[in-house]
C-alpha positions as CSV (number, residue, x, y, z in Angstrom):
1,M,-4.8,-6.7,-3.4
2,I,-5.8,-4.3,-0.6
3,P,-5.6,-5.9,2.9
4,A,-8.2,-4.2,5.2
5,R,-9.1,-5.9,8.5
6,G,-12.1,-4.8,10.4
7,G,-10.2,-4.6,13.7
8,S,-7.8,-1.9,14.7
9,K,-6.7,-1.1,18.2
10,G,-5.1,2.2,17.4
11,V,-8.0,3.6,15.3
12,P,-11.2,1.6,15.7
13,G,-12.9,1.2,12.3
14,K,-9.9,2.7,10.7
15,N,-10.3,1.2,7.2
16,T,-13.8,2.6,6.8
17,A,-12.9,6.0,8.4
18,P,-13.6,8.8,5.9
19,V,-10.9,11.2,4.7
20,G,-12.1,13.9,2.4
21,G,-15.5,12.3,2.7
22,I,-14.4,8.9,1.3
23,P,-13.7,5.8,3.3
24,L,-10.0,4.9,3.4
25,V,-10.5,1.5,1.7
26,A,-12.5,3.2,-1.1
27,R,-9.7,5.8,-1.6
28,A,-7.3,2.9,-2.1
29,V,-9.7,1.1,-4.5
30,R,-10.2,4.3,-6.6
31,A,-6.4,4.8,-6.9
32,C,-5.9,1.2,-8.1
33,R,-8.8,1.2,-10.5
34,A,-7.5,4.4,-12.1
35,A,-4.0,2.9,-12.8
36,P,-3.9,1.7,-16.4
37,T,-1.9,-1.5,-15.8
38,V,-4.1,-2.7,-13.0
39,T,-6.8,-5.2,-14.3
40,D,-8.5,-6.3,-11.1
41,V,-8.8,-4.9,-7.5
42,V,-9.4,-7.3,-4.7
43,V,-9.9,-6.3,-1.0
44,S,-9.1,-8.9,1.6
45,T,-11.2,-8.4,4.7
46,D,-13.0,-10.0,7.7
47,S,-15.4,-7.1,8.0
48,R,-18.8,-6.6,6.5
49,A,-18.5,-2.9,6.6
50,V,-15.2,-2.9,4.8
51,A,-16.5,-5.3,2.3
52,A,-19.5,-3.1,1.6
53,A,-17.4,0.0,1.1
54,A,-14.9,-1.9,-1.1
55,R,-17.7,-3.3,-3.4
56,A,-19.3,0.2,-3.6
57,A,-16.0,1.5,-4.9
58,G,-15.7,-1.2,-7.5
59,A,-13.5,-3.8,-5.9
60,A,-14.0,-7.6,-5.6
61,V,-13.8,-9.0,-2.0
62,V,-12.1,-12.0,-0.6
63,T,-13.3,-13.0,2.8
64,R,-10.3,-13.4,5.1
65,P,-10.4,-16.3,7.6
66,A,-10.2,-15.6,11.3
67,A,-6.7,-17.1,11.5
68,L,-5.4,-14.3,9.3
69,S,-7.4,-11.5,10.9
70,G,-5.6,-11.0,14.2
71,D,-3.2,-8.3,15.2
72,T,-0.2,-10.6,14.5
73,A,-1.3,-11.7,11.0
74,S,1.1,-10.5,8.3
75,S,0.1,-8.8,5.1
76,E,2.0,-11.5,3.2
77,A,-0.2,-14.2,4.7
78,A,-3.3,-12.3,3.7
79,L,-1.8,-11.7,0.2
80,L,-1.1,-15.4,-0.3
81,H,-4.6,-16.4,0.8
82,A,-6.2,-13.8,-1.5
83,L,-4.0,-14.8,-4.4
84,D,-5.0,-18.5,-4.0
85,S,-8.7,-17.6,-3.7
86,F,-8.6,-15.3,-6.8
87,E,-6.8,-17.8,-9.0
88,E,-9.1,-20.6,-8.0
89,L,-12.2,-18.5,-8.6
90,H,-11.1,-17.4,-12.1
91,S,-9.1,-20.5,-13.1
92,L,-6.0,-18.6,-14.0
93,T,-2.5,-17.8,-13.0
94,V,-1.7,-14.2,-11.9
95,D,1.5,-12.8,-13.3
96,V,2.0,-9.5,-11.3
97,L,0.6,-8.9,-7.8
98,L,0.2,-5.6,-6.1
99,L,-0.1,-4.9,-2.4
100,V,-1.7,-1.6,-1.7
101,Q,-2.3,-0.2,1.8
102,C,-5.4,1.8,2.5
103,T,-3.7,3.4,5.5
104,S,-1.9,5.7,3.0
105,P,-4.8,8.0,2.1
106,F,-2.9,10.2,-0.4
107,L,-1.7,7.4,-2.7
108,T,-2.2,8.4,-6.3
109,P,-3.0,6.3,-9.4
110,S,0.4,7.2,-10.8
111,D,2.1,5.7,-7.6
112,V,0.2,2.5,-8.2
113,E,0.9,2.5,-12.0
114,S,4.6,3.1,-11.4
115,V,5.2,0.0,-9.2
116,A,2.9,-2.1,-11.4
117,A,4.6,-1.1,-14.6
118,A,8.1,-1.7,-13.1
119,V,7.3,-5.3,-12.5
120,A,5.0,-5.9,-15.5
121,S,7.7,-4.6,-17.9
122,G,10.4,-6.9,-16.4
123,A,12.4,-4.0,-15.1
124,A,12.2,-5.4,-11.6
125,D,11.0,-8.4,-9.6
126,T,9.6,-6.3,-6.9
127,A,8.9,-2.5,-6.6
128,L,7.9,-0.1,-3.8
129,T,6.9,3.5,-3.5
130,A,9.7,5.5,-1.8
131,A,10.2,9.2,-1.1
132,P,13.4,11.2,-0.9
133,F,14.6,11.5,2.7
134,H,17.1,14.0,4.1
135,G,16.8,13.6,7.8
136,F,19.4,12.7,10.4
137,L,18.4,9.5,12.1
138,W,19.2,8.7,15.7
139,R,18.7,5.7,17.9
140,T,18.9,5.3,21.7
141,E,21.5,2.8,22.9
142,P,21.0,0.5,25.8
143,D,22.8,2.9,28.1
144,G,20.5,5.7,27.1
145,R,23.0,7.6,24.9
146,G,22.0,8.8,21.5
147,A,23.9,7.4,18.5
148,G,23.8,8.6,14.9
149,V,22.3,6.0,12.4
150,N,22.9,7.5,9.0
151,H,25.5,10.0,10.0
152,E,28.5,10.6,12.3
153,A,27.5,12.7,15.3
154,A,30.6,14.9,14.9
155,Y,30.1,15.6,11.2
156,R,26.9,17.1,9.8
157,P,27.3,17.6,6.1
158,R,25.0,19.7,4.0
159,R,22.0,18.0,2.5
160,Q,23.5,18.3,-1.0
161,D,26.7,16.7,0.2
162,R,25.0,13.6,1.7
163,P,24.2,10.4,-0.2
164,A,20.6,10.3,-1.4
165,E,18.3,8.2,0.8
166,L,14.8,7.0,0.3
167,L,12.0,6.4,2.8
168,E,9.7,3.5,2.2
169,T,6.2,5.0,2.1
170,G,4.2,1.9,3.0
171,A,1.7,2.7,0.3
172,A,2.2,0.4,-2.7
173,Y,4.3,-2.6,-3.7
174,A,4.4,-4.8,-6.7
175,M,5.8,-8.3,-7.1
176,D,6.3,-11.0,-9.7
177,A,3.6,-13.4,-8.4
178,A,5.6,-16.6,-9.0
179,G,8.6,-15.1,-7.2
180,F,6.3,-14.1,-4.3
181,R,5.0,-17.6,-3.9
182,T,8.5,-18.9,-3.6
183,A,9.9,-16.1,-1.4
184,R,6.7,-15.6,0.6
185,H,7.9,-12.0,1.1
186,R,7.4,-8.8,-0.7
187,F,11.1,-8.2,-1.5
188,F,13.1,-10.6,-3.6
189,G,15.3,-10.5,-6.6
190,R,15.8,-7.1,-8.2
191,T,13.9,-4.5,-6.1
192,L,13.2,-1.1,-7.6
193,P,12.3,1.9,-5.4
194,V,9.8,4.1,-7.4
195,P,9.9,7.8,-6.4
196,A,6.9,9.2,-4.6
197,D,6.0,12.7,-3.6
198,P,7.2,13.2,0.0
199,A,4.4,15.8,0.6
200,R,1.9,13.0,0.2
201,V,3.5,10.5,2.6
202,L,1.3,9.8,5.5
203,E,0.5,6.4,7.2
204,I,-2.5,6.3,9.5
205,D,-1.6,4.4,12.7
206,D,-3.2,6.5,15.4
207,P,-6.0,9.1,15.8
208,H,-3.6,11.9,15.4
209,D,-2.6,10.6,11.9
210,L,-6.3,10.4,11.0
211,A,-6.9,14.0,12.1
212,R,-3.9,15.2,10.1
213,A,-5.1,13.4,7.0
214,R,-8.5,15.0,7.3
215,L,-6.9,18.5,7.6
216,L,-4.6,17.8,4.6
217,A,-7.3,16.3,2.3
218,P,-8.6,19.6,1.0
219,L,-5.1,20.6,0.1
220,L,-3.9,17.3,-1.4
221,D,-7.0,15.8,-3.0
222,T,-7.7,16.6,-6.6
223,P,-11.1,16.5,-8.1
224,H,-11.8,12.9,-9.1
225,A,-12.6,12.0,-12.6
226,P,-15.7,9.7,-12.9
227,D,-15.0,6.3,-11.5
228,P,-14.2,3.7,-14.2
229,S,-17.0,1.3,-14.8
230,P,-16.9,-1.9,-12.7
231,P,-15.3,-4.7,-14.6
232,S,-17.8,-6.8,-16.4
233,E,-18.3,-10.5,-15.6
234,G,-15.7,-12.7,-17.3
235,H,-13.2,-9.9,-17.4
236,P,-9.8,-11.6,-17.9
237,P,-7.6,-10.5,-15.0
238,S,-3.8,-10.9,-15.3
């Protein structure tokens, strides 16, 4: 499932904004459809423009109600609604559920496949894309002083001497569907971080991010293979 609202205060029309000549929502749909384990791709949206771009890329669309379309609506709430709608429409029970964000324009099919396979194989209850991180984190205390978060200010070890850390990319997540219904959150049980390429990590939250993505697209995009054929009617999703 790809959540893609029509409204965005930071970047108006964000989810249909083109990067590398392809709308963001269509880029996400393409990545999902090219992942071998994925059987069905559904976009949850309140926007006709997003719905049209999603269908053109080969996704099904679930119309999101207004109550789940505001700035404070959570991805989990949209995911539960889409899951209910999809299962009712197809008269089936979904086993593994993916949450894919179209604000991560350089998500690859292998990223999607990695999280999907981790849960489908039983290796994890939930999985997420995560990139190696080597930065020193700081926070500002109430009195204005800086404080080290993942290090001691007086001790700055070399990168190879520090514990390995991972940065959640925000691009793709997978969940055991039954567990998600119970937890109502994307992380529960055994969670497996799946390595992602740090060079491709970019989340579009403001116009500057979108501008960076457009500049990077010629460097990071690879020629697309022909899109897989849209699923035929009656295709048995899982």
